[in-house]
C-alpha positions in Angstrom: 0.0 0.0 -0.1 2.2 2.8 1.2 5.1 1.4 -0.7 3.2 1.8 -4.0 5.6 3.2 -6.8 2.7 5.4 -8.2 2.3 7.0 -4.7 5.9 8.2 -5.0 4.8 10.6 -7.8 3.0 12.7 -5.3 6.4 13.7 -3.9 7.0 17.5 -4.1 10.8 17.1 -3.0 13.7 18.4 -4.9 13.8 17.9 -8.8 16.7 15.3 -8.6 14.4 13.0 -6.8 11.6 13.7 -9.4 14.1 12.7 -12.1 14.9 9.4 -10.6 11.2 8.8 -10.1 10.4 9.4 -13.8 13.0 6.9 -14.9 10.5 4.1 -14.2 7.1 4.4 -15.9 4.2 2.1 -15.8 3.2 0.1 -18.9 -0.3 -1.0 -19.0 -2.2 -3.7 -20.8 -5.7 -5.2 -20.3 -5.0 -7.6 -17.5 -1.4 -6.7 -16.2 0.7 -3.8 -14.9 4.5 -4.0 -15.2 7.2 -1.4 -15.1 9.9 -0.9 -17.5 12.1 1.7 -19.4 15.1 3.5 -17.8 16.2 0.7 -15.7 14.8 -1.3 -12.9 15.4 0.4 -9.6 14.5 3.8 -8.0 17.1 5.0 -5.5 17.5 7.8 -3.1 19.3 9.2 -0.3 23.0 8.5 -1.0 25.2 9.4 2.1 28.7 9.7 3.3 31.5 7.2 3.2 30.9 4.3 5.6 31.9 4.2 9.3 32.7 0.5 9.8 31.8 0.4 13.4 28.4 1.5 13.0 25.3 -0.6 13.5 22.7 -0.4 10.6 19.1 -1.7 10.6 17.4 -2.9 7.4 13.7 -2.3 6.7 11.9 -3.9 3.8 8.4 -2.9 2.7 6.4 -4.5 0.0 3.8 -2.2 -1.2 1.0 -2.5 -3.9 3.4 -1.6 -6.6 6.9 -1.9 -5.3 9.3 -3.5 -3.0 11.5 -1.1 -1.0 14.6 -1.4 1.2 15.8 1.3 3.5 18.8 1.5 5.9 18.8 3.3 9.2 21.2 4.0 11.8 20.4 3.7 15.6 18.8 7.1 15.8 16.4 6.3 12.9 18.3 8.5 10.3 17.9 7.2 6.9 21.1 6.3 5.3 19.8 5.0 1.9 16.9 3.4 0.2 16.0 1.9 -3.1 12.8 0.2 -4.6 12.1 -2.1 -7.4 8.7 -2.6 -9.1 6.6 -5.8 -8.7 4.0 -7.3 -11.1 0.5 -7.0 -10.4 -2.5 -8.5 -12.4 -5.8 -7.1 -12.4 -9.1 -8.7 -13.8 -12.2 -7.2 -12.5 -12.4 -7.6 -8.7 -9.4 -10.1 -8.8 -6.1 -8.6 -8.1 -3.0 -10.9 -7.9 0.7 -11.1 -7.5 3.6 -13.3 -7.4 5.6 -14.3 -4.2 8.6 -15.3 -6.4 8.5 -11.9 -8.2 8.3 -10.1 -5.0 11.1 -11.8 -3.4 13.4 -11.2 -6.4 12.4 -7.5 -6.2 13.3 -7.4 -2.5 16.8 -8.8 -3.2 17.3 -6.1 -5.8 16.3 -3.3 -3.7 18.3 -4.4 -0.9 21.4 -4.8 -3.0 20.8 -1.4 -4.4 20.2 0.3 -1.0 23.3 -1.1 0.5 25.4 0.1 -2.6 23.8 3.5 -2.6 24.3 3.9 1.1 27.7 2.4 1.1 26.8 -0.1 3.6 28.5 -3.6 3.8 26.3 -6.6 4.5 28.2 -7.2 7.8 27.1 -3.8 9.3 23.5 -4.7 8.9 22.6 -5.9 12.6 18.9 -6.5 12.2 16.1 -6.9 9.6 12.5 -6.2 9.7 9.7 -6.9 7.1 6.4 -5.1 6.5 4.1 -5.7 3.6 0.5 -5.3 2.4 -2.1 -7.7 4.2 -2.3 -9.9 1.0 -2.9 -13.6 1.2 -0.1 -16.0 0.1 0.2 -19.7 -0.3 3.5 -20.4 1.3 5.2 -23.7 0.6 7.2 -25.3 -2.1 6.0 -24.5 -5.7 3.6 -21.5 -5.9 -0.2 -22.7 -6.1 -2.4 -20.6 -8.3 -5.1 -18.4 -6.7 -6.2 -17.2 -10.2 -9.2 -18.4 -12.3 -6.8 -19.0 -15.2 -4.5 -21.3 -13.3 -1.3 -19.3 -13.6 0.9 -20.6 -11.0 2.9 -17.5 -10.7 -0.2 -15.8 -9.3 -0.1 -17.2 -5.9 -1.1 -14.0 -4.0 -4.5 -12.5 -3.5 -3.8 -8.7 -3.0 -5.1 -6.9 -0.1 -7.4 -4.7 -2.2 -9.0 -7.8 -4.2 -12.8 -7.8 -3.7 -13.7 -11.2 -5.1 -14.9 -12.4 -1.7 -17.7 -9.9 -0.9 -20.4 -12.8 -0.9 -18.1 -14.9 1.2 -17.7 -11.9 3.7 -21.5 -11.5 3.8 -22.0 -15.2 4.6 -19.4 -15.0 7.3 -20.9 -11.9 8.7 -24.5 -13.6 8.7 -23.2 -16.1 11.5 -22.8 -13.2 13.9 -19.8 -15.1 15.6 -18.6 -13.4 18.9 -15.1 -13.1 17.2 -16.7 -10.4 14.9 -17.0 -7.9 17.8 -13.1 -7.5 17.5 -13.2 -6.5 14.0 -15.9 -3.7 14.0 -18.7 -6.1 13.8 -18.0 -7.6 10.5 -15.2 -9.0 8.4 -14.3 -7.2 5.4 -13.7 -8.8 1.9 -10.2 -7.4 2.3 -9.6 -9.8 5.2 -8.4 -13.4 5.0 -11.3 -15.5 6.1 -13.5 -14.5 3.2 -10.7 -14.9 0.7 -9.8 -18.4 2.1 -13.6 -19.3 1.8 -13.5 -18.0 -1.8 -10.5 -20.3 -2.7 -12.2 -23.3 -1.2 -15.4 -22.8 -3.0 -14.0 -21.9 -6.3 -10.5 -23.4 -6.7 -10.8 -26.7 -5.0 -7.6 -28.2 -6.6 -5.6 -25.3 -5.3 -7.2 -25.6 -2.1 -6.2 -29.1 -1.6 -2.6 -28.4 -2.6 -1.7 -25.6 -0.3 0.1 -26.7 2.9 0.3 -23.2 4.6 -1.5 -19.9 4.1 0.2 -16.7 5.4 0.0 -13.0 5.4 2.5 -11.6 3.0 4.7 -10.0 5.7 4.8 -13.4 7.7 5.6 -15.1 4.4 8.6 -12.7 4.0 10.0 -13.4 7.4 9.4 -17.1 6.8 11.2 -17.0 3.5 14.2 -15.3 5.3 14.4 -17.4 8.3 12.5 -20.7 7.8 10.5 -19.9 11.0 6.7 -19.9 10.3 5.8 -18.1 13.6 3.1 -15.6 12.9 2.9 -11.9 13.9 0.2 -10.9 16.4 -0.2 -8.0 14.0 -1.3 -9.9 10.9 -3.1 -12.6 12.8 -5.2 -10.4 15.1 -5.9 -7.7 12.4 -6.7 -9.9 9.5 -7.4 -13.4 10.6 -9.8 -12.9 13.6 -7.1 -14.2 16.0 -7.9 -13.2 19.6 -4.5 -11.7 20.7 -5.8 -10.8 24.2 -5.4 -14.5 24.9 -1.7 -13.8 25.5 -2.3 -10.9 27.9 -0.7 -12.9 30.9 2.4 -13.8 28.7 2.9 -10.2 27.9 3.7 -9.7 31.7 6.3 -12.6 31.9 9.9 -11.7 31.4 11.3 -12.2 28.0 9.7 -12.6 24.7 9.2 -16.0 22.9 7.3 -18.0 20.5 3.9 -18.5 22.0 1.6 -21.5 21.2 -1.3 -20.1 19.2 -4.3 -20.2 21.7 -6.4 -17.3 20.4 -7.9 -19.1 17.4 -11.8 -19.5 17.9 -12.2 -23.2 16.3 -16.0 -22.7 16.4 -15.8 -19.8 14.2 -13.6 -21.6 11.6 -16.0 -24.6 11.8 -19.2 -22.5 11.4 -18.0 -20.8 8.2 -16.9 -23.9 6.4 -13.1 -23.8 7.1 -12.9 -26.3 9.9 -10.1 -28.1 7.9 -7.8 -25.1 8.8 -7.8 -26.0 12.5 -6.3 -29.5 11.7 -2.9 -30.2 13.1 -3.0 -27.6 15.8 -3.8 -25.0 13.2 -0.8 -25.8 11.2 -2.0 -24.1 8.0 -2.8 -20.8 9.6 -0.4 -20.5 12.4 0.7 -22.8 15.3 2.8 -20.2 17.1 2.5 -16.4 17.3 4.8 -13.5 18.5 4.8 -10.0 19.3 6.2 -7.7 16.6 10.0 -7.5 16.7 10.6 -10.8 18.5 13.5 -12.6 16.9 12.6 -15.5 14.6 14.5 -18.8 14.4 18.2 -18.4 14.0 18.0 -15.3 12.0 18.6 -15.3 8.3 19.2 -18.6 6.7 22.5 -19.1 4.6 20.4 -19.3 1.4 18.4 -16.1 2.2 21.5 -14.1 3.4 23.2 -15.0 0.0 20.3 -13.8 -1.9 20.1 -10.5 0.1 23.9 -10.0 0.3 23.7 -10.1 4.1 25.3 -12.3 6.9 23.7 -15.6 7.8 22.2 -15.5 11.4 21.4 -11.8 11.1 18.5 -11.4 13.5 15.0 -10.9 11.9 12.1 -9.5 13.8 8.6 -10.7 13.6 6.9 -8.7 11.0 4.2 -6.0 10.7 1.5 -5.1 8.0 2.9 -2.1 6.2 0.4 0.4 7.7 1.2 -0.7 11.1 4.9 -0.3 10.6 4.0 3.0 9.4 2.5 3.6 12.8 5.6 2.2 14.6 7.8 4.4 12.4 5.8 7.7 13.2 3.7 7.4 16.5 6.4 8.9 18.7 7.4 11.6 16.1 6.1 14.4 18.1 7.7 17.8 19.0 8.7 18.1 22.8 6.0 21.0 23.0 3.2 18.5 22.0 4.5 15.7 24.4 4.9 18.2 27.2 1.4 19.4 26.9 0.2 15.9 28.1 0.9 15.2 31.8 1.0 11.5 31.4 3.3 10.2 28.7 1.4 6.9 28.3 -1.7 8.9 28.0 -0.3 11.2 25.5 -0.1 8.3 22.9 -3.8 7.8 23.2 -4.5 11.2 21.9 -2.9 10.6 18.4 -4.0 9.0 15.2 -1.5 8.1 12.6 -2.6 8.4 8.8 -0.6 6.1 6.6 -1.6 7.6 3.2 -0.7 5.6 0.0 -2.8 3.7 -2.4 -5.2 3.6 0.6 -5.3 5.3 3.8 -5.1 3.5 7.2 -6.1 5.5 10.4 -4.3 4.0 13.4 -5.1 4.8 17.1 -4.3 3.1 20.4 -5.8 3.1 23.7 -5.2 1.5 27.1 -8.8 0.1 27.3 -10.6 -1.9 24.5 -13.0 0.2 22.6 -15.7 -1.4 20.5 -16.5 0.9 17.6 -19.1 -0.2 15.0 -17.8 -0.1 11.5 -14.1 0.3 12.6 -11.8 -2.5 12.8 -10.5 -3.7 16.3 -10.0 -3.5 19.2 -6.8 -5.4 18.4 -4.7 -6.1 21.4 -0.9 -5.6 21.0 -1.2 -5.7 17.2 0.9 -2.6 16.7 2.1 -1.1 20.0 2.6 -3.7 22.8 -0.1 -3.7 25.6 -2.2 -1.2 23.9 -5.4 -1.8 22.2 -5.3 -0.7 18.3 -8.3 0.8 16.6 -7.9 0.7 12.8 -9.9 2.9 10.5 -9.4 3.1 6.8 -10.3 4.2 3.4 -9.8 1.7 0.6 -9.0 4.0 -2.1 -7.3 7.3 -1.6 -4.0 7.6 -3.7 -5.7 5.0 -6.1 -8.7 7.2 -6.4 -6.7 10.3 -7.0 -4.8 8.5 -9.9 -8.1 7.2 -11.1 -9.7 10.6 -11.3 -6.7 12.3 -12.9 -5.9 9.5 -15.5 -9.4 9.1 -16.7 -9.9 12.8 -17.4 -9.5 14.1 -21.0 -7.0 16.6 -19.9 -4.7 14.1 -18.3 -2.4 13.5 -21.3 -1.7 17.2 -21.8 -1.1 17.7 -18.1 1.3 14.7 -17.8 3.3 16.0 -20.8 3.6 19.3 -19.3 4.6 17.9 -15.9 7.3 15.8 -17.5 8.7 18.7 -19.6 9.1 20.6 -16.3 10.3 17.8 -14.3 7.6 18.2 -11.6 4.7 15.9 -10.4 1.3 16.0 -11.7 0.2 16.9 -8.2 2.6 19.9 -8.0 1.3 21.1 -11.4 -2.3 20.8 -10.3 -1.5 22.6 -7.0 0.0 25.5 -8.9 -3.1 25.7 -11.2 -5.4 26.0 -8.2 -3.2 28.7 -6.7 -3.6 30.7 -9.9 -7.4 30.2 -10.0 -7.7 31.7 -6.6 -6.7 35.0 -8.1 -8.5 34.5 -11.2 -11.8 33.9 -9.6 -11.2 36.1 -6.7 -11.7 33.3 -4.3 -11.3 33.9 -0.5 -9.3 30.7 -0.1 -8.4 27.6 -2.2 -10.9 25.4 -0.7 -13.7 27.7 -1.9 -13.0 26.9 -5.4 -15.1 23.8 -5.1 -18.3 25.2 -3.7 -20.3 23.6 -6.6 -18.4 20.1 -6.7 -18.9 17.5 -4.0 -17.3 14.1 -4.2 -18.1 10.9 -2.0 -14.9 8.9 -2.4 -16.3 5.4 -2.0 -15.3 4.3 -5.4 -13.8 0.9 -3.8 -16.5 0.7 -1.1 -16.4 2.3 2.4 -14.0 0.4 4.8 -15.0 2.5 7.7 -16.9 3.8 9.7 -19.8 2.7 7.5 -18.3 -0.7 6.5 -20.1 -1.1 3.3 -18.1 -2.6 0.6 -21.1 -2.1 -1.8 -20.9 1.8 -1.4 -20.3 3.7 -4.7 -18.3 6.8 -5.4 -20.4 10.0 -6.3 -19.3 13.1 -8.1 -21.9 16.0 -7.9 -21.5 19.2 -10.0 -20.2 18.0 -13.3 -20.4 20.3 -16.4 -19.2 19.8 -20.1 -15.9 21.7 -19.3 -13.0 19.4 -19.9 -10.1 21.8 -19.3 -7.1 21.3 -17.2 -8.6 23.9 -14.9 -11.8 21.7 -14.4 -9.5 18.7 -13.8 -7.7 20.8 -11.0 -11.1 21.4 -9.4 -12.1 17.8 -9.5 -8.8 16.9 -8.0 -9.3 19.3 -5.1 -12.9 18.2 -4.6 -11.5 14.6 -4.5 -8.9 15.5 -2.0 -11.5 17.1 0.1 -13.9 14.2 0.0 -11.1 11.9 1.1 -10.4 14.5 4.1 -14.1 14.6 5.0 -13.9 10.7 5.1 -11.2 10.9 7.5 -13.0 13.5 9.6 -15.9 11.1 9.8 -13.7 8.5 11.1 -12.1 10.7 13.7 -15.5 11.8 14.9 -16.8 8.3 15.1 -13.9 7.1 17.1 -14.1 10.0 19.5 -17.7 9.4 19.9 -17.0 5.9 21.2 -14.2 6.7 23.8 -11.2 7.8 21.9 -9.6 11.4 22.6 -7.9 12.0 19.3 -6.7 15.6 19.0 -3.5 15.3 17.0 -2.7 13.5 13.6 0.5 12.2 12.4 1.0 11.5 8.6 3.2 9.3 6.6 3.2 7.7 3.0 3.3 9.2 -0.4 0.4 11.5 -0.1 1.8 13.0 3.0 4.2 14.7 0.8 1.6 16.6 -1.0 1.1 20.0 0.9 -2.4 20.6 -0.4 -3.5 17.1 0.7 -2.2 17.8 4.2 -3.5 21.4 4.5 -7.1 20.3 3.4 -7.0 17.5 6.0 -5.7 19.9 8.8 -8.6 22.4 7.9 -11.4 20.0 7.5 -10.5 17.9 10.6 -9.5 20.7 12.8 -6.4 19.1 14.2 -2.6 19.8 13.7 -0.7 17.3 11.4 2.7 16.3 12.4 5.2 15.0 9.8 8.1 12.7 10.7 11.7 13.8 10.3 12.2 10.8 7.8 9.8 10.6 4.9 10.0 6.8 4.9 8.2 5.9 7.9 7.0 2.4 6.9 10.7 1.5 6.2 11.7 2.9 9.5 9.0 0.9 11.3 10.3 -2.2 9.6 13.8 -1.3 10.5 12.8 -0.8 14.1 11.7 -4.4 14.1 15.2 -5.4 13.2 16.6 -3.2 16.0 14.5 -4.9 18.5 15.2 -8.4 17.2 18.8 -7.6 17.5 18.4 -6.5 21.2 19.6 -3.0 20.4 16.5 -1.9 22.3 14.8 -3.7 25.0 11.3 -3.1 23.8 9.4 -1.9 20.7 8.4 1.3 22.6 12.0 2.0 23.7 13.0 1.6 19.9 10.2 3.9 18.8 11.1 6.6 21.1 14.9 6.4 20.1 14.3 6.2 16.3 11.2 8.4 15.8 11.8 12.1 15.4 9.3 15.0 14.4 9.5 17.1 11.3 7.1 19.9 10.1 3.8 20.6 11.7 0.8 21.6 9.7 -1.8 23.7 11.6 -5.5 24.2 10.6 -6.4 27.6 9.3 -7.5 30.0 11.9 -9.9 31.7 9.6 -13.4 31.1 10.9 -14.7 31.3 7.3 -12.7 28.3 6.3 -14.3 26.3 9.1 -17.6 27.5 8.2 -17.2 26.5 4.6 -15.8 23.0 5.4 -18.7 22.4 8.0 -21.2 23.0 5.1 -19.4 20.8 2.6 -19.2 18.0 5.3 -22.9 18.0 5.7 -23.4 17.6 2.0 -20.7 14.9 2.1 -22.6 12.9 4.7 -26.0 13.4 2.8 -24.4 11.9 -0.3 -24.1 8.6 1.3 -27.7 8.8 2.8 -29.0 9.7 -0.6 -27.4 6.7 -2.2 -28.8 4.3 0.5 -32.3 5.7 -0.4 -31.8 5.4 -4.0 -30.5 1.6 -3.6 -33.6 0.9 -1.7 -35.9 2.5 -4.4 -34.2 0.6 -7.1 -34.4 -2.7 -5.2 -38.1 -2.2 -4.8 -38.7 -1.5 -8.5 -36.8 -4.9 -9.2 -38.5 -6.9 -6.6 
């Protein structure tokens, strides 16, 4: 997600980085996206000559469109990073990838990052993996999860929505475990996808020995240890992590026997065969994020990665959750000092991990059941805290869709390329000029006649309706670049209103969120950030390092290497604050957004009403 290659195009940093980004362009055909032209890798952040005594930690992040590697020192400073594109196949609601392709991309990215940062493999003291919450068959030769039987396609990507009917079937059972994922599973979670495979690809189902989340598979591929992360199992597999509360208080971390599976749930939904062999196919043992796995890197994996056998590898995180670990403690002293209790302060923050989709991560000391919002998940991100996870299934992907499908897109892209700037930078400049041309009081007011409901890929939260559709209200026959700029701004605002809805809903159910932290590709877009700050009414803190997901993954490696005694200690040592974006103090801006927010909320209600009218007509 957050590692998506296309999200990097939102960057508005110096032109040299933009030049590197433009060296890889997407090539589309009907069913497949690949990357070519101008070389394989994207690299950034070259640094000074090596100091051989240093300890370096490697973070690997597999997003929707690329595999990335980042090297960090003990203070969390980025020494070098690189990325390599990965294949993705799209056919309707089915979106698939290849674990073999992903591992090769990781090896290429790690090699390039080490070369760029002038880091020798022996200096890397710990490794951590993060990835999208995609479903992988994990053993031996890849087994196809595709209708066409292509064995390369052994991953069902996180955003795949083939299992909507299976999710509905599971939710109709009203199992007690569902209260720990907002009251209902999403088709983006693993039980519906597993049920879909069993119902539709019986030969593949019978061949698979082990199913894993992608980030768990990466650590398994690196170490040979199939221990699962509490992050992946709790957040995406309905595992009840709080079954391990007592073990959290014991001294020392270790692999724990998986005692949090609800066997009755799996039997009820028709997947009882997954509990055979002490849950061998879905996880016999679990561990807290950062727990050292096996004996570290296997000789084979170390050779492929250019590292040393035995290098510690930490239990993994989902990419968004790694972003949370990489940014949650990135607050200026003035902000942290304003809260009397340091442990209480973290409960006032929400992290926005903004990439292809956006994840909204908040923690609390007590479990909070929030309808339509995933969780509460115990110790799934920060140990001993309950995690609430909101989300929007398409944010960066939606902006891409809006721009790329507009008639003015081609001319705009050509102009951006000739100026060596991103499309977003060009659109932001167009909006600035339109303020003066139209005598608008502020940039947001340019969209007074355009309203967007951003549910183009359903509503993940807080409504939790995968059938919700996107709406654009206020279109004309205008097809100019200026009209595209307005549509882009209205879409950004629609995404921000969605985040406001999530924040308000969480606070109405017990959270006390008053500060936002943002990371990911979209967090490099100043218009995106300022609209969010103005619409939600909270300051937005950016981390010192742009690559928060990579940092979160590297923190896992630092904990596994025993450089820090706990994940919290590592976060405090390696997180650092950057810029703070404050909401506008102009009361007219607040009044304007309050009015548009009411329209935003009404758009969904109108859709529900229209859906009912049409259902009655067809009854």
